[in-house]
N, C-alpha and C positions, 0 to 999 in steps of 0.2 A: 374543400377541407375547410373543418369548422372555425374561428380563433384560438378553440381547446381544444382542441389538437393540432393545429400547430405549435401554439407550444408545448405540449407536449414533446413535440419534434422537435422543436430549439433546445430543450432543457435534455431530454438523451443526448444533443449536441453536444454539453459541454455539462458534464460526469461534479465539478465543481459544486457548480451551481442546485442541481439537483439533492447535490449530499446538506448544501446552506435548507435548501429548505423541508428537510426530512428534518434538521436541527433547528428548526424553526429561530432562522438570525440572520433574513432576509425581508430587503428595502421591498414591498416589491412592483417598488415605482421604477426604480432602480432596477430590478433588474429583467421591467416590463419591456424600459429605454433601452439596453443591454440586450435585450434578444429579439427589437425590434420585428416584431411578422405580426405586427400590423398594434390598430386603435388602444393606445399605450394601458386607459384605465382597460378595454374589454381583457387584456392581454397581463395584465396586474390583477384582477379578479379567477383569472385561471389561474395562474401562478399560488393562489390561493388557494383552491380546490387540490393545485393536486398538493398541496401541501397536507391540508386536514387529512390526505387522502392517504397519506405514506408516512402519519408519523412515525420519527426519531428513536426507538426503541437501546440503547449503548448492547450490543451481542457480550451472554457472556460470557466470553474462554477464561479458560485457567487453563497459566501454561509456565512451563519452571523456560527460565532461560539461565543461557549460562553462556560464556567465551571463549576463544580459542585460539591466542600465537596460533603466531608462525607459521599461519597458512597459507599457501602457495601456488600455484597452477600446477597439476601434474606434467612430469613429463611426456611428450608424443608414447614412446612406447609403454608412461609408464598403463596399470593397471586400477582402475579408482573406486573397486569396487569399495564398501563401508569399511569389509577388516578389513582393508590395506588404508586408511585411515582415509575416504575419501569422506567428505564434509559435503558435497557437494557435484553438480554435473548439470552444464550445461548449455546448446550448442557445440560436443564437443570437447568444451571445456571440461576441466574435471580439478576442482581444489579441493585437493589435501594437507595434508598436518605431517609437514616437510622441515620448515625454518624458513619458510618464505616471509615477505614483510605486510602480509596481512594480516587482520584480525576477523573469524567469525565468529558471531552470534547467532547463537542455537536458542529453539526457542520448544519446549515439547511437551502436545498434550491435547490443547482442541483448539488445533490449531488450523487451517486452510485457504485459501484461495485468500478470500475476503482481509484477512487475518495479516494476508502477507500484505494487498492494497495498502490495511490501514497503514503497519509497516512504517510502507516507502513512502505513505506521507508525511511520515512524523521526521523518519528522519531527513527528506527533501526540508521540512520545513529547519531541522536542526540543524542544518546546512555541513548534513553527509552522504558524503562522496559514497554512493553505491559499485561496487566493483559485480557484481555477480549477485542474486536472488532469486531463490525455490522454497516453494511451498506444496509438501505429498506425504499420506500418511499418518498424520498426525504433529509432522517435522516443522518447523517454517529457520531455513537461513538464508543470513547476507551477509556478505563480503566486503568489507571493506578498509580501509588503511588499516595501518598498525595503531596511529600515533589516536582516529578518532571511537576505538573500541569501546571504552566509556562509556565518551557521549552517547556508543550506535545502542546500548547494555540499555542505559535510560530511554530511551526515546524508544525503544521494543518494547520495556517493559510497562512504558507509559502508553502504548499502542492499545498492546493487551491487558 
């Protein structure tokens, strides 16, 4: 395998580095040292080529963001369809607007799994813990603690 191929494979193993390369904010020598896949200068050159081939253009997303307080997991026998106040269902747990102690932040519009990844990263760096999250059919939802609702809305808006 060539140094360039090994470097690409190593970058795929570290998604944060791929994101930084696309954004153009990487010290190539330090990244080569971190990856430790070959001679430092050759790996740095491969990283420069990778970055040049993968320019980062921010996505053009348009979404309406809203917040719903009083969200909690539905009871085991509850039907969490959207008509019944269901906001999010993951792994057999449905979150509904039932007076619970969580807050849901919803974004509707040009959103999907890639937007959800950006939102989760922004929430992580904001120090907001996420109870559950999902995206489908132009809707994105994250469930956070009640006190984190306002910070979560700001983070979601900034990510989109």
